[in-house]
N, C-alpha and C positions, 0 to 999 in steps of 0.2 A: 331522615328525622325516622326512628322506628315508628310502627304503625300503631305501636300502646303508648306512644309517647303526646304531651301537646305540647303548644307553645308557652312558656312563662308569663307572656303575655298577654293572655286569654285566661289569666286570673290574677293579674295586679294591676292596678292605677295609679297616676300620677296624682300626690298633694302638694299643695302649696300654700300654705298658709304662714301669713307674715307675723310677726312680733310687734304689731304695729301701737297696740299700747302698752309696749314696754312692761308686761304683766310678767314675764316667763323670765326667770333669770339665769336657769342651770344653764350653762352653756357647755356643751360637748365638742368633742372631736372622735374621727374616727379613724382606728389605727387599723396597720395592714393585718392583724392577725385578727380582723373581723370581732373586733369591739368596740365598743363607744370608751372613750375616755377623758378626765376632764380636759378642756382644752388649754393647750399653754400660747394660744395666740396673744399678739400685743393688743388689745380691744380699746386703749385710750384713743378718743376722739373718734370711736367708730360708731357710725349709726346701727344700734343694736334694732331698729324698727326696720331692719331689711332682712335679719334672720329670720330663717324658716323655724317654723315651730312644728316639732314633732312629736307624737302620741304614743303612749303605750301601744305595743303591737303593730306598730310600725317600723318601716325599714328606711334608712339610709343607706346610698351607696356612693360611690365615685369611681368615675369609668375612664379618669385620667391615668395614663402612665401604667395602665395594667400590662403591655409587654414588658416594659421596664421592671417592673416590681414582681412578674410572675405571678401576680395574682391580684383579685380584683375584694378591694376592700368592701365589706359591705356589713351592715350588722341590724340585730332586731330590736327594739327599744324594750326590756323587760324589767328593769331597775327602777324605773322613776315613770310615774303619771304622764308626764310633759317634759320637754328641753326644750333648747333652741340650738340651731345648727347653722353650719355656714350655709350661706345661699348659694354656694359651689354644689352642694350638693345635694343629688337627687332623693328627694323622699316620697316612699309608694307604700301603696297596704294591701292587703289581700281585698277583692272585691266580696268574696261570701266566704266566710270562716266555716260555714257548713260544708263546703266544698273542697277546702284546701286548708289546713291548718298552718298558722303560721310557722311554728317551730317547726314544724317539718318542711316549709320552705327552708328556713335557715338551714336546718341539718343537710339539705341538697346545696347551697352556696358552700357548705363548709367542706365537701369534698374535693380532694385534690384534683379530680377528674375534671369538675366545674371548671378551677380556674385555669387548667390546660386548655380547656375551650376555649375560654373567656382569651385568653393570651394568644390564640389561633388567632382570633377572630378582629384582633385590636389592630388598629391602624394606624400610620402617620409616625414611621420612621421607630428608633430609639427609645423613643418615649409615647408610644405608640397607644392611643387611647382608644376606649371600645364603645363605638355607635351606637345609643340606647334602642335604636330599632334592631342591632344586631342582639344586643342584650333580652331584648322584649322575643326575637324568635329562637332563642336557645330552648332547650328541649327539656322537661320533666315527664316522668312518671309519674300519675297520680291515684295511686290505689283510694279504698275505701276510707270514707270520714272515719270509722270504725277502727281500719286498719292502721291508718296514720296516727291515729289517738297511741295503738298500741305500740307503734314503732318508737314514739315521740317518749311514752313513758318508759320502755326502756333503754332509750339513749340517755335519759336525765335521771335514772337512776346511774349508769355510770358515769354521768360528769357529776353529778352530786358524790358519788364518793370518791371521785379524784381529788375534788374540791375540799372534801372533810381531809382528806390526808395531806394536804398541800398546806392547809391550815394546823395540821397538829405539829408537821414539819416544821412549820415558822415559829410555833410555842418553843418546840425542842431546838431549834436555832437561838431563838430567843433566852431559852434558860441558860444555854452554851454561854453566850455573850454576857447574860448577866452574872454569871460564876465567876469568868475572866474577871470584868470587871470589880467586882466583889473583893476579889483575891489577888490581883495584880494592878490596879489602879487606886481603890481603896482600901489596900495593904490590910483587909480583912479576912488574910487567909489562916486558917485552924493555926494555933498555937499547939505547943508540947500539951495542954491540958485540952485541948479542943475547943479554947473560946479565941474569939475574933480578935488577931494578933495587935492591929494598933489599939483599938479602944480598949484592950486590957491591959495596955500599958507596956506594948513591944518596941524595945529600942530603936529608934528612927535614928538617920546621921544623914547630914548635908552630902550631897555629890555635886561636886563643882560641873563635871560634861553635861548632866543633862539638869542643871539648877533646880535641884529641887532635893529633899528630903526620901531616903529609899530604907529598908529595912536593913536591919545590922548583919554583916554577913553578905549579901546580895553584890554582885558585880556590873561592871559597865563593860560590855566588848563591844566588838565590831560583828556583821554579820559574818563575815570571810572566817572567825575565829570559832563560829557554831556551826558553821555548816559550809560544805562544797557549794561553790556556785557557777552554773553554765549556763551559757547562752544557746538559745534553737538555732538549729540551722536548715539550710536549703530543704526546700521538699524532696523525700525520697523519689529516686526512680522508679520504685515498682509502687505507683499509687494507684489506687483504686477509690471512686469517689462513693461508692458503697461496700458496706461489709460483705465479706467472701469467707469461703473455708479458708482459701490462702491468703489472703489480704483481711487481717480482722484485728491486729494491734492499729490504736486509735494515734492518728498524728493531728496534734494541737498546737494551734494558732492563739492568739491573743484575743480571740472574741468572746464578749459573753454570751452570746445566741448559742444553746446548746455546750455550754461552761467549754466555747472554744472548738469545738470538734473541725478538722477541715478534709478529715477524710481516715483512712485506712492505708496500711502497709502490711509485709510477712516479718518484720523485724525488727523488734523494740531497741532502744538507745538507753532509757529510761526504766529500771528495772527495780531498783528500792522507794519504799514510800517518798513521796516529796511533795515538796510545794511551787506550784507555777505562780507566776507573777506576772503581771501584761504589762510591756515594755512600750507599748504605743497605743494610741487611743484613749480607752479609759485605763490611764496608769495606777497601778497598782491591784488590778483585780485580780484575788488571790483564789487557789482552790486547791484543797487538799487533795493529794493522788493517792490510790492503794493499788494501781494496777500497771502495768509496763505501758509504755508510750513513746512518741517520739514527738519531741518537742520540735516546732519551725520557727522563722523568722517573726522578730515581734515576742518574743516569749522569754520568761526568765526561769529556770528550775533550781531550786534550792534543797538541797538533799543534808537533813541535818546529820553532823558527826556522831551525836546519841539520838537514836531511834526515838528512847523516851522521851525526849524535847520537842517533838515534832506537833505534838497538839498546841503547846504553850506558843514557840515559834511561829505558827500557824495563825493563831491568833494574836498574836503582838504585832505581825504584817497587816493582817485583816483589819486593824484599828489605829495602822501609821498611816499620818497624813503626810504624803511622799510629796504634795505639791506646797507644803508648808516647809518643807525639810530643809530647802536652801540648795537643795544638789539636781532636783530635777527640772529640767523646763518641758519640752516636747515631746522628751523620750525618757526613758530610764534606762541605763547600761550597767553591765556588769560591776564596772567601777564604781561607778554610784552608790550600786547596793553595797557591795563589798565594803565600805568605809562607814555605812551608816551607824548609827549606836543602837544596841538593843540592851534592856536591862535584863541579867538573868539571877533568878532566884536559887534558892539553896535545892540540890537536887533532891530531896525526899519531897519537899513541895511539888517541883516540876512532876515529881513520878505518881503522887497523889493526885494533881490535877489531869495529869493525864486517862487517872484509870475512870475518873469519874467522865473526862471530856468523851471520851470512847465509849462508854454506856450510851450517853446520848447520840453519839455517832450512829452507834449500832442501828440504835430505834430509827434513826433518820433514815437511813440506809435500807433498814426494811419497809418502810412506808415507801421511798422510791422505786424500789422494786415491783411493789404493790401496784402504785402510779404506772408503770413502765407495762404491766401486765395489763390494767384498765384503761390504758391509752391504744392496746393493740385491738381490748373485744372493741372499742368505740368504733376506730378503724372500720373493722367486721361489720360494724352495723352500718356505715356509712356505705361502705363498698355494696351491702347488699341491695341498698336501696333500687339500685338500677335494677335488680331481679326481681322487686317484688311483684306480687300479679296485679293487675290494674283493672279496670272495667272504663267503659265510655264513659266520659262526665260530659253534661251539657250545662254549658254555662251563657 
């Protein structure tokens, strides 16, 4: 251990208070992303008196399967005054907050270096767990409490801005969804006079294929009529786990984490703006792609024959219920997608929607770019914690 580091165990203590009187009802779980989440556990018939009470500024963690997950799930409770959590999770707190700021400690737990060290110490085979004593022995630099407060303030400023941008982006996404629903589900797109079509008396006709009324002049096509569809292939030979100067083209799979990023290569296979659809796992997970990429297995790629239709087709697929289509079971294949029906509005309506959707998408992209930059700053602050000037701490 570095001479200016101390053991985590010097600053924390276990807390074990049970919910004996059943007064606390807020049940939380713990995620691998180091956050508290609403519990999804089936608690029917469970004795909630055995659950542990966790209070604000206390931590909960899991020492199980650290090696398998390559992370130690651990979180600081800040959003509630108290809650209950599974008795399987150790709950602990900082002994003296005038010496160690709990938020500073949580920042230390958030570092990738901390997780790598925890994984290294984990034992017990593939599902290796971290012994509590080894966790207590892990090192941490502890500068003056004033310095800790300053570091936490700088970090929280960045985190708050990230959350704000994410909230704004969600509102923009909601606006785009509301616009789609208003125009293409409720059929209240602007008519020639700029008034809502259906409620202003726009003519509707019954369509047997969809078993519903649709606006006059609209058509029902198969997806293969409006787009080229290809299935992802094998992983490229020139593969890199990380982005480099030589390998900068993203390889995309069907995962929803990081929008399916699998790795990088040096030559793209899809160059035009397109739509990717997850064919396994979370079937129908849809992403609009504006940059060249390589699709691999379990991913379908749809490239509209008319690029001005891409915004509408994307939203149509995003709102499509693949599970109730009758064609999809455990996977979505190219033949499955090719024959599914899509309602196609008149071209001038699609062009108008595309322009409005793109305006929203540009704002979303701008916010995402700012989030990426802020996250780099966030990583820099966490990385600098190991180099912060410390002083001798007496506990």
